[in-house]
N, C-alpha and C positions, 0 to 999 in steps of 0.2 A: 626328853621326860614324858613321861604318860601320867596325867594329874585325874586321879579319879576323886569324884565329890561324892557323899551322902544327901540324898535327898531331903532327909528327914531331920538333920541336924548341922547340915552343911560343913561337914569336916572333910577338908582338902589329903589326901595321901597322893604323895609323890612317889613313884615309881618307873625305875629305868628299865625303858621298852626294852632295851636287847637282853636282860633278863627272861623277861618274858616269850622273848622267841624259841625260846629251848623248851618250853612244853606243850603238848598237843600231840595231834595224830599225825601231823604231815611237817612236812620238814617245809622251811623257813628259811630265807637268806639271813644271816647273823647280824650282819651289817643294815639293812632297810625294812626286813620283814616280810618284803613281798611273799608269794608262792607262786610266782611264774618263772618255774626254777626249770632248767635243762639238766639232763642226767648223763654224764661223759663215760666216754668207755676206757678212757686214757686222760693222764693231765695234761693241761693245754701248757704250751711250754711258752706264750705271750702272756696271758693273764694271771695274775700275780695268788696265790692260797693265802686264803685266812688262816692265819695263824694262832689258835686260841687253846686252852687247855680242853674243852669239849672237842675240839677236832682234832686234839691228839688222843684223844680217849677213844674217840671213834675209829680212828686206824690201828691204833692195839689190839683194840677187840675183833678187827677183822669184817664186822658187821656193817660198817658204814659205806654206805656209796657215794661216789665223787659227784658233786652237784656243781652245776653252774650259775647262778647267778646273771641277766641279761643286762640289768641296770644298774650294779655296780660293779659289775667285772669282775668279779671275786671265784676264785673256787673253796669250794669246804664239802667235809664230809660229815655225814648224817645218818642214822640207823632208821630213821622215819621213811614211810614212801610220799610220794608224789601226790599233792591236792585233786589231781585228773585223772590217777592211778585209780581203777575200783579195786574195793576192799576185797579182802580176798577170804575174811571167815563172813561176809554176809551171804544169806541163802538167796538163790536164785527164787522169783515168784512162782515157778514153775511146780518146788519141791514143797511148798506152804499151802497147795489146793487143797479145798477142801471136797470132798465128793458125798453130793446129796441123791441119797437113795429115791427111786423114785416114788410116785404118789399115789398110795395102794386104797385110800380111803374110797369105799364105796359111795354111790350116788344115789 
């Protein structure tokens, strides 16, 4: 369980961690929450699959890639990209360069 406490009123709220792992822009292990995952091309015959409802939906939608957690040794599907992959929507620095006109001030 994750426990969040307000600094002002000291109210504590208990939230299950695994529920939080399905939000965000990067793929995370549904069991331990690590970002250190490996993308698989085909299912591994030795390690078990994580058989949850969200994993089932990812397989049905067809957009879910197969990932493997190196700590829990489970396989699961996720639509998000790895945290180590570059963002395809991010622009490169060369596109955002501003050209400065030459100084034409007379001395």
